[in-house]
C-alpha positions in Angstrom: -0.1 0.0 0.1 1.3 3.4 -0.9 1.7 6.3 1.6 -1.2 8.3 0.0 -3.4 5.2 0.6 -2.0 4.3 4.1 -2.5 8.3 5.1 -6.2 7.6 4.0 -6.4 4.7 5.9 -5.5 6.4 9.1 -7.9 9.1 8.4 -11.1 6.5 8.3 -11.8 7.7 4.7 -11.5 4.0 3.1 -14.7 2.5 3.0 -15.6 -0.4 5.2 -15.8 -2.9 2.0 -12.1 -1.6 1.5 -11.0 -2.5 5.0 -12.3 -6.3 4.8 -10.4 -6.5 1.4 -7.6 -5.3 2.9 -7.5 -7.3 6.1 -8.2 -10.7 3.5 -5.1 -9.7 1.6 -3.2 -9.2 4.7 -4.1 -12.6 6.1 -3.1 -13.9 2.9 0.2 -12.5 3.1 0.6 -13.5 6.8 0.7 -17.5 6.1 3.0 -16.9 3.5 6.1 -17.8 5.8 4.4 -20.8 6.7 4.6 -22.2 2.9 7.9 -22.1 1.7 8.7 -25.6 1.6 10.0 -26.2 -2.2 8.8 -30.0 -1.8 4.9 -28.4 -1.0 5.1 -27.1 -4.8 4.6 -28.3 -8.0 4.0 -24.7 -9.5 2.9 -21.4 -9.6 -0.1 -19.9 -11.1 -1.2 -16.3 -11.2 -5.1 -15.7 -11.3 -6.0 -12.2 -12.9 -9.5 -11.0 -12.6 -10.5 -7.8 -14.5 -13.5 -6.1 -11.9 -13.8 -3.4 -13.9 -17.5 -2.0 -14.0 -18.5 -3.9 -17.1 -18.3 -7.2 -15.5 -20.9 -6.2 -12.6 -23.5 -8.6 -14.2 -21.5 -11.8 -14.4 -19.5 -11.1 -11.2 -21.5 -14.1 -9.2 -20.9 -16.7 -12.0 -17.0 -15.7 -12.3 -17.0 -16.3 -8.2 -18.5 -19.7 -8.5 -16.5 -20.9 -11.2 -13.1 -19.4 -9.9 -13.9 -21.3 -6.8 -14.2 -24.5 -9.1 -10.7 -23.7 -10.7 -9.4 -23.6 -6.8 -10.6 -26.4 -5.7 -9.2 -28.2 -9.0 -5.8 -26.9 -8.2 -6.2 -28.2 -4.8 -7.3 -31.8 -5.7 -3.9 -31.7 -7.5 -1.7 -31.5 -4.7 0.4 -28.7 -3.6 0.1 -25.6 -5.8 0.9 -21.9 -5.0 -1.5 -19.3 -6.2 -1.3 -15.6 -6.3 -5.2 -13.3 -6.8 -4.5 -10.2 -9.0 -7.4 -8.5 -9.6 -7.8 -4.5 -10.7 -10.9 -2.2 -11.0 -11.4 1.8 -10.7 -9.4 4.2 -11.9 -6.0 3.0 -10.6 -6.8 -0.1 -8.4 -4.8 -3.2 -8.8 -3.8 -5.5 -5.9 -2.1 -8.8 -5.6 -2.3 -11.2 -2.6 0.3 -13.4 -1.4 1.2 -16.5 -3.0 -0.8 -19.3 -1.5 -0.8 -23.3 -1.1 -4.5 -23.4 -0.1 -6.9 -21.8 -2.4 -9.9 -21.5 0.3 -8.5 -18.2 1.4 -8.4 -17.0 -2.2 -11.6 -18.4 -3.0 -12.9 -16.7 0.3 -11.6 -13.2 -0.5 -12.9 -12.9 -3.8 -16.6 -13.5 -2.5 -16.0 -9.9 -0.9 -14.6 -8.4 -4.0 -17.0 -6.1 -6.2 -16.6 -4.5 -9.3 -15.9 -0.5 -9.8 -15.9 1.4 -13.2 -12.6 2.1 -14.7 -10.5 1.0 -17.6 -8.7 -2.3 -18.2 -5.3 -2.7 -16.2 -3.9 -5.9 -18.0 -0.4 -4.4 -18.3 -0.2 -4.2 -14.9 -1.2 -7.6 -14.3 1.4 -9.0 -16.8 4.3 -6.8 -15.9 3.9 -8.3 -12.3 3.9 -11.6 -13.7 7.5 -10.6 -15.5 8.7 -9.3 -12.1 8.3 -12.0 -10.1 11.2 -13.6 -8.2 10.0 -17.0 -8.2 9.3 -19.3 -11.3 5.8 -19.0 -12.9 3.9 -21.7 -14.6 1.0 -19.9 -16.2 -1.3 -16.7 -15.9 -5.0 -17.1 -16.0 -6.8 -14.1 -16.7 -10.8 -13.5 -17.0 -12.1 -10.1 -18.6 -14.3 -9.1 -21.4 -12.6 -5.7 -22.5 -9.4 -4.2 -23.3 -8.7 -0.3 -23.6 -4.9 -0.6 -23.7 -2.3 -0.3 -26.3 -2.1 -3.8 -28.4 1.6 -3.0 -28.9 2.5 -3.1 -25.6 0.2 -6.5 -24.3 1.6 -8.2 -27.2 5.2 -7.4 -26.2 4.4 -8.3 -22.5 3.0 -11.7 -23.6 5.8 -12.4 -25.8 8.1 -12.1 -23.0 5.9 -14.2 -20.7 6.2 -17.0 -23.6 10.1 -16.4 -23.8 9.9 -17.4 -20.0 7.6 -20.3 -20.6 4.8 -18.8 -18.9 1.8 -19.4 -20.5 -0.8 -17.0 -20.5 -4.8 -18.4 -20.5 -7.3 -15.6 -21.7 -11.0 -16.5 -20.6 -12.7 -13.8 -22.7 -16.2 -13.2 -21.5 -17.3 -12.1 -25.3 -21.2 -11.1 -26.0 -22.5 -11.2 -29.4 -24.0 -7.4 -28.5 -20.8 -6.2 -27.3 -19.0 -4.5 -29.6 -16.1 -3.6 -26.9 -15.7 -7.2 -26.2 -15.8 -8.2 -30.0 -12.9 -5.6 -30.8 -10.9 -7.1 -27.9 -11.4 -10.7 -29.5 -8.2 -10.4 -32.2 -6.2 -8.8 -29.6 -6.8 -11.3 -26.9 -6.4 -14.3 -29.2 -2.9 -12.8 -30.4 -1.6 -12.6 -26.8 -2.6 -16.2 -26.1 -0.8 -17.1 -29.0 2.6 -14.7 -28.2 2.8 -16.5 -24.8 2.4 -20.0 -26.4 -0.8 -20.5 -24.2 -4.7 -20.6 -25.0 -7.5 -18.3 -25.7 -11.2 -19.4 -25.0 -14.3 -17.4 -24.9 -17.3 -17.9 -23.0 -20.9 -16.0 -23.2 -21.9 -14.2 -20.3 -24.7 -16.6 -19.2 -22.5 -19.8 -19.7 -22.0 -20.5 -16.1 -21.2 -24.3 -16.4 -18.8 -23.9 -19.5 -16.3 -21.4 -17.6 -16.3 -23.8 -14.3 -15.3 -26.6 -16.7 -12.9 -24.6 -18.3 -11.0 -23.1 -15.5 -10.9 -26.5 -13.9 -9.3 -27.9 -16.7 -6.5 -25.0 -16.8 -6.0 -25.6 -13.0 -5.4 -29.6 -13.7 -2.9 -28.5 -16.7 -1.2 -26.1 -14.8 -0.7 -28.4 -11.7 0.2 -31.4 -13.3 0.2 -30.9 -16.9 -1.6 -33.6 -19.5 -1.6 -36.0 -16.6 -3.5 -33.5 -14.3 -6.1 -32.9 -17.3 -6.7 -37.2 -17.3 -7.3 -37.0 -13.6 -9.9 -34.8 -13.4 -13.7 -36.0 -14.7 -14.5 -35.5 -18.6 -16.0 -32.1 -19.3 -19.8 -32.1 -20.0 -19.9 -29.1 -22.3 -18.5 -29.1 -25.8 -16.6 -25.8 -25.3 -14.6 -27.7 -22.3 -14.4 -30.7 -24.0 -12.6 -29.0 -27.0 -10.6 -27.3 -24.4 -9.5 -30.5 -22.8 -8.5 -32.1 -25.8 -6.6 -29.0 -26.9 -4.3 -29.4 -23.5 -3.8 -33.2 -23.8 -2.2 -32.4 -27.7 -0.5 -29.4 -25.9 -1.3 -25.7 -25.5 -0.1 -23.0 -28.2 -3.4 -22.3 -29.9 -7.2 -21.0 -29.3 -10.4 -22.8 -28.8 
């Protein structure tokens, strides 16, 4: 937290909601010291969530889908996860690395959306700045107001470090901004060697199964995908098949 934010906190001008979120993030940081044994980790995954105003209507299903993904990671064994979210005019926060996704899932339940432009570049730069090895970055969002050149450059840098970017794009047929972001998101995933997947705002079951598949693959590769139940939705079945063949394309 920067000095200005700390001043506001002490002055009591920070909202009660923000205080609860800060407290949850702080709790995540407090357990980090207990999670330093390399033997407990198979990998690291950053889960990035767009909480800008356009996603308010579908936030509830995103929470359910995210919980399913975290459960999938936990089922694969020890696996460290970091939650990053952005919203509002300049808010972009990250938790500590955490081997028990339950705390992250609980934190997500308290998060709400705030109107503002996307901050995807900040998420990707944070991933590149990590000192520990990262296996993948999962981004769930709908729009993009940022420089394509900058984002593609950052995605390519992730790829050079073997950090795959999985973009879950909430794309409505009647939303011009989400349709405009589609080709850029596809190129970003491809540049990193990851996967682009599209889902509709009302397809909660699809999102749950696809996130669970990515969690399994991030934790244990193709063997992880084989360990989970076969997907019931066509989109998730296609993604599982793609992961078994090897990522680097789009669904």
